[in-house]
N, C-alpha and C positions, 0 to 999 in steps of 0.2 A: 483594470490593468494593475499589475504588481507595482508596489511602491518604488522598487529599485529598477524597474523596466528590464528585468531579466528576460522576459518573454514578450514577443510581439503579439498582436491580436490574431495573427494567422498561425502562430505556433500552438501546439497542444500541450496539455499538462496531464501527467499520469501519476497515480499512486500505485506502487508495486509492493505487495506484502511478500514476505519470505525472500527478501532481496539480498540476504547476507551470503547466499551461495546457490549453486545449482541453477535450476530453471529461473528462479527469481532474479539472480544476478545477471543471467543472460538476457532476460526481458528488459532490465534496466539498460544494459548496453545497447540492445536493439532500439529501444525507445530514443535513447540519446542519438543514435545513428540516424534516426528519422527527424531529429531536431526537437524532440519533446523536452520540456522541463519535467523532472522526475522527483517525486518524493519516494525514497527507497527506505523500507523499514524491515527490520528483522531483530531478533533478540540480541544478536551480537554483530550488528552491522558496523563495518569500519567507516570512518569519516571519508569524505570525498573531497578531492581538490578541484573538482568540476563545479563551478558556480551554479550550473543548472541542474545539479543533483543535490537535493536536500536529504542527507542520510540521518534518519532518526531511529535510535534504538527503541524498541518497543515489543511487548508481548501482546499479541492480538487477543489473548484470553483475559487480559487484565482490564477491569472496568475503566472506562475513560480513554483507553488507548486510541480507539477509532476516532473519537471526537477530537483528540489532540492531533492526530495525523491530518485530518481534514482542515482543522483550524490553522495548523502550521503551513499546510500547502497553500491555502488561500491567502495567508499573510505573505508568504514568500513569492508566490506566482500569480496571485489574483483570482484563481479559479481552479476547478477540477474538471477535466474533460473525460478522463478514462481511469478505470480501476482494473488492475490485474491482480487477482487474489492467487498468489503462489504459495502462501504459507500453508503448510500441511505436514502431517506426520503419519508414519506407518510404523506399527509395532511388529517387528520381525520375529514372531514366534507363533506357534499354533494357537488358533482361536481359543481352544479349550484351556490354554494356559494364561489367557489375559486376566489381569487383576482388575479390581475396581479402579485403581489408580491409572492403569493403562487406558481403560475405557474413558475415564474423565479427561485424560490428556488428548485422546483422539477426538472426542466430541468437542472439547474446549477449543482446539485449534481448527479442526476441519469443519465444524458446524458453527459454533458460537462466534469464533473469530471472523469467519466468512460473513456471517449474518451482521455482526456489529459494524464491520468496516464497510460492507455494502450499503447498509442502511444510512450511515453517516455520509458516505461519498455521494450516493444517489440523492440524498436530501440537498446537498450542496449543489449538485448539478441541476436539479429541478428549480432551485431558488434563483438561478441565474437567468436573466433575460436571454432569449434566443437559444436556450439549451437545445441540443440536438441539431443545431444548424451547423453544417460543415461547409 
């Protein structure tokens, strides 16, 4: 259980990447509507007045970001139940005009970020007794 008892044992906790706008922000809102505690992350995420939303600025391509998200989530809420990877980028130009930097950005966010956050979150879920029990 979380130290400050923000979440009951029957409530769920989610991490949402790409939560500073668009689909990610809508997922945070939907999760809160369902009673979830949420760690919301994005490169430029605003702070939240909702005590059950932990808003953490972070770039999923940066080493250590995933571990920091999971650690902060378990410290605040006591566990991780759900991960929603919404962080993603699309380079809006013809493929033949992609630069090496464009490719590095797309792979960094859409593949590496997804991998790192998923690996850390799933590790935390598997380490918990009763994981997968709803």
